[in-house]
C-alpha positions as CSV (number, residue, x, y, z in Angstrom):
1,M,116.1,80.1,77.3
2,T,115.4,80.1,80.8
3,D,113.6,82.6,82.9
4,I,117.2,84.2,84.1
5,D,118.3,84.7,80.3
6,V,121.0,81.9,80.5
7,Q,121.1,79.5,77.3
8,A,121.2,76.1,78.1
9,E,124.1,73.9,77.2
10,P,123.3,72.1,73.7
11,A,123.4,68.3,74.1
12,E,126.6,68.0,72.2
13,E,128.6,70.2,74.8
14,A,127.1,68.6,77.7
15,A,128.2,65.2,76.4
16,A,131.8,66.6,75.3
17,A,131.9,68.0,79.2
18,Q,131.2,64.6,80.7
19,D,133.7,62.7,78.5
20,G,136.6,64.9,79.2
21,S,137.3,66.1,75.8
22,R,136.9,69.8,77.2
23,P,139.4,71.4,79.6
24,S,138.6,71.6,83.0
25,L,138.4,74.9,85.1
26,V,141.7,74.2,86.7
27,D,143.3,73.9,83.1
28,W,141.6,77.2,82.1
29,Q,142.9,78.8,85.3
30,G,146.5,77.6,84.7
31,Q,146.2,78.7,81.2
32,L,145.2,82.2,82.4
33,L,147.7,82.6,85.0
34,A,150.5,81.7,82.6
35,S,149.3,84.2,80.1
36,P,151.5,87.4,79.4
37,G,148.4,89.7,79.6
38,Y,147.4,88.4,83.1
39,R,151.0,88.6,84.5
40,A,151.5,92.0,83.2
41,L,148.2,93.2,84.8
42,A,149.3,91.4,88.2
43,L,152.8,93.2,88.1
44,Q,150.9,96.7,87.3
45,D,148.5,95.9,90.5
46,R,151.8,95.0,92.7
47,V,153.6,97.9,91.7
48,K,150.7,100.3,92.4
49,R,150.4,98.7,95.9
50,M,154.1,99.0,96.7
51,G,153.7,102.9,95.6
52,Y,151.1,103.3,98.0
53,V,153.6,101.9,100.9
54,F,156.2,104.0,99.6
55,Q,154.2,107.0,99.9
56,G,153.3,106.5,103.5
57,N,157.2,105.9,104.4
58,V,158.1,109.2,102.6
59,A,155.7,111.3,104.4
60,Q,157.1,109.6,107.7
61,Y,160.6,110.1,106.8
62,Q,159.9,113.8,105.7
63,S,158.3,114.5,109.0
64,L,161.2,113.1,110.8
65,V,163.6,115.0,108.8
66,A,161.7,118.3,109.3
67,G,161.6,117.5,113.1
68,L,165.5,117.1,112.9
69,Q,166.5,120.2,110.9
70,N,164.1,122.3,113.2
71,P,164.5,121.2,116.7
72,G,162.9,124.5,118.2
73,L,159.6,123.2,116.3
74,R,159.8,120.1,118.3
75,R,160.5,121.6,121.4
76,S,157.6,124.4,121.1
77,R,155.3,121.5,120.3
78,R,156.0,119.5,123.6
79,M,155.5,122.7,125.6
80,S,152.5,123.6,124.2
81,G,151.1,120.0,124.5
82,S,150.6,119.4,120.8
């Protein structure tokens, strides 16, 4: 082991990596991106982000509806300067 606790590659693995019998990082990335688990996690993340956007839109919509349903409240806010 080296001083940073990383084991050096054995000679056979280093030779296999050089002759191309080991898949490249691009191949590994393609397999990962195509895996069902990765796609499920990516979909969950996308749904979560859309949820945050909808929460903000709903809050603005509720504020607008409240102002339209109670026009006196909007008038009194304008008169008071708020």
